[in-house]
N, C-alpha and C positions, 0 to 999 in steps of 0.2 A: 520482591525479586523472585522470579520463577526459575527454578533449576532446570537445566537441560537434561541432566542425568544424575543418577545416584551411583555410589560405589559400594559394592557388596563384597563380603569376604567369601571366597570360594576355595575350598581345599587349602586353606592357609595362605592363599595368594589373593591379591586384589584383582577384580575383574569388573569391567563395565557392565552395569545393569541399566540399559536404556528403558525408560518408562514408555510403555506402549498404550497409554490411556488415550481415548478418543477425545476430541475437542468437546468440552462440556460446559454448559451454562447453568447446570444445576447448582443449587446453593451448597457450599461446602466442598465442591469438587473442583480441584485445581486443574487449570489447563496446562497441557504439556505439548508444545509445538513439535511437529515432525522435523527431523533433520537428518543429514547424512553423516557418515563416518568422518569425512574430511572436515566438516564443520566442527565436530567434536575435537578433533586433533588440533585444528586451528585455534580454538578457544583455549585448549590446554596449554598450547605454546605461549599464548598471550599472558595467561595467568593461571598457573596450575592449581591454585586454591580457590579459584573463582567459581562462578555458577556452572562452568562447563568442565569440571574436573574429569579427566580421561586417564584412568589408571590401568596398567597392565601388569602382568606377572613380573616382567623385567623392568628395572628402573631405567630412567634415561629421559633426556629432554630433546625435543626436535631441534635440529640445527636451522639456522637462518637461511632460507632459500634465496638464491640469487635471482630474484624476480621482483618487478615493480609494476604498479598499475597506473594508468593515466587515461584521460579522456573518458571517464566513466559516465555513461548516460543511463538514467533510469526513466522509463516511460517518456522518452524524448524530451526530458526536462520539464514535464508537466506533473501536476498533482495527480493522485490516483483516487478514483471514486468507485465504491463498491455498493451494489444494491443489496437485495436480501437472498437471492438464489444463485445467480450466475457467478461462476468462478472467473475472476479477472486475470487474464494472462498479461503480465507486465513485461514489455520488452526491455532488455538490458544489453548494453554494448560497452566495450572497453578495449584499450590497447594494453597488451601484456609484453613487457620488455624483460628479457631473461639472458642469463649467461649461456655460452655455447655448450656448457656441461649439463644444462637442464633440458631434458627431453620432454617437451610439453605434449608430445603425441603418444607418450607411453600409456598403456591401458590403465595404469594405476596413478596417473597424474590427474589432479582435479583443480580446475580454476572455476570459481563461482562467486556469487554475490549474495549477501544477506541483507534483507530489509528488516529494520527493527524499530521498535518504540522503546526509548530509554536513554540512558546517559551515554552509553558506549557499546561497542561490539561485545565487550565482556560483561556488561552490566545492563541487560535489557529486560523489559517487562514482557514483551512478546515479539515474535519474529517469524519470518518466512525465508527459507533458503531457496536459492534458484536451482534449476537443473544444472547438470555439469555443462560448462560452456563448450561450444564448438569454436575452435580457433584456426584461423587461416594465416599461414606465414606471409609476411610482407617483406621479410628479410631473414637472415640466419638467426637473428636475436630479437626480432619484433614480430608480434602476431596481432591480428584483429580478431576479437572474440565476441561472440553473441550467445545470449541465453534468454530464458524467460523465468519469471517468478510467478507462481500460481497462488493467488490470494482467494481463499474460500471464505466468504462472509459468515458461513456457519461456525467458523473457528474464532470469530471476533466477538468482542464485547463492544457495546456502543461507546464505552469510555476509551476505547482504543483510537477513536477518531482524533486527528490533530497532527502534531509534529512527529515525523519519523525520520530515520536516517538510513544510509546504506553503507556497507563495508564490503570490500573485495578481499578474497583470500585464495591462496594457491597451496596445494599440498602435493608433494612428490613422495609417494610411499616407497618407491625404490625396491619393490619386491616384497615388502612387508604386508602382512594380512591387513587390509583396510579396516576390518571390523575389530581386530584384536592384534595390533602390532606386537611382535616379540621383542623388538629392539627399537625404541623410540629415537635413539640417537642416529638411526639411519633414515629417519623421516625428515624431509625438509618442509618448512612452512614460511609463507610470506603473507602478511596482512597489511591492508591499508584501511584505516578507520579514522574519521568517516570519509566517504568519497562524495556523498550527496546528502542533501536535506530536502524534504518535501512534506506535503500534507497528505495523509490518508483520510479520505472523506466519505461521509454517509450520503449516498445518492439521494437527490431531491426531485420532487415532482411539483408542478405548479400548473393550475388551470385558470381560465378566465371565462366568465359568462356575463355578457352585457344585455340588458333588457330595459324596456320592451323592444321588440323587433317586428315591424318597423316602428319608428317614433316620429312625432311631429317636430319640426325645427323649433328650437327654443324650449322644448320640454326636457324633463329630467331623465337621464339615463342612469340606471343603477348597475354598478359593475361589482360582481361577486367573484370569489375564487378561493383557492386553498393552497397553502404551501405545506408540504409534508416531506419527511425524510425517512430513510431506512432505519429501522431498529434492528441491530444485528443479533439481538438476544431473542426476540420473539418472531423474527422473520416477517414483520409487517411494516407498513408505513404509518407514521403518526404525525399529527400537525406540529409544525415548528413555531413555537409561540414567541410573541413580542419581537418580531423581525421586521425591519423596514423594507418595504417592497414598492417599487415604482409603478404607477399607472401610466401607461403610454398610449398614444394615439397616432394612427397613420391614415392620412386622407386617401380615399379611393383614387388609384392611379399614381400614387406616390410610392416610393420605396423606403422612405425615411420615417422613423418613429420619433415623436416628440414626447418628452415626459411632461405630464400634466400635474402630477402631485405625488407625494410619498405617503403611503398608508402602512400602518403597523398591523401585523397579524394578531389575532385574538389569542386567548390562552389555548385554543384548540387548533390554531393555525389558519383559521378562516379570515377572509378579507371581504370588506364591503365598503363602498363609497359611492358618491354620486357626482355627476358632471352634467353639463348642459349640451344637448344635441345641436350641432351646428351644420355639419356636412356628413355625407356618407363616408364611412371609413371603418377601420379596425381598432378595437381596444384590446390591450393586453397588459398583463402584469409581468414585471421583470425583477428578479432577485439577484443582488450582486454577489452573494455567497459569503461564507465565513471560513475560518481555518478548518472547521470540522464538516462543512457542508459546501458543495460546489455551487457556482452560479447556475441559474436556470431561468429560462424565459418561456412563458406560456405561448401557445398558438393564438394568434389574433382572432377575435370574434367580431364578425362583420355586423354593422348596424346600418340599416337603410333609413335615411332621414327624408321625410316627406315635406 
């Protein structure tokens, strides 16, 4: 379990000491995800002694905010795949229902979503918090909200690929200092966990090369290729070993591919098989994907049959 923050003694009082370490993959250096003050408060309200302890000089517990979440969508209901360099901007939307006493347009009101790997919102291994949501009223007590979560692959370990969840939270600071509330009893918090489940995946590449070109009818065509996926620790793509990949063929003039056989990748992710040349057309490899790696299909390679 990776802690969000530590609590340090300052002038006899407890104050939050947020760790500002960069994402690191060096041996022995623990990753500490970036987060906002609202996230810290939301976690403290859920479990004061948990990973997200948020302590202030004045004692107190946030009150239960009269707000609920529904229709939460993360990445339009699809899994999320990240490569090695580009930051992935994940769209998030939800409906926020609240009491008339809750001012969701106050400058110190925050509604957001956290994507995390782990058991729960309060006990996660790693996570990304969204930007503060933009909410549009659809009635006096209902709003349609949108935000994005930025996933930077340089902050991930390859072991992070797989099952993730989402949680939604809202915090009304009601005039309290968001970074160091003086009276937590005046801060309102609402959390819904989990709201969604999805897979965070390592982006994959796949290529196909059919030879010889051209080839005589009835002769052997050798089809090679390679399946590789992103390594979030060294920022490179490496072969994906022992994976079933389909060899497919499309006749020239047709729009439909037919599966010829299934081939397994080697220990380095390479592919090699043979088939008989019959008519002009395109050969390609297609990978169905796994929980940690998305499906991918190579571009067809044309072979002219004489």
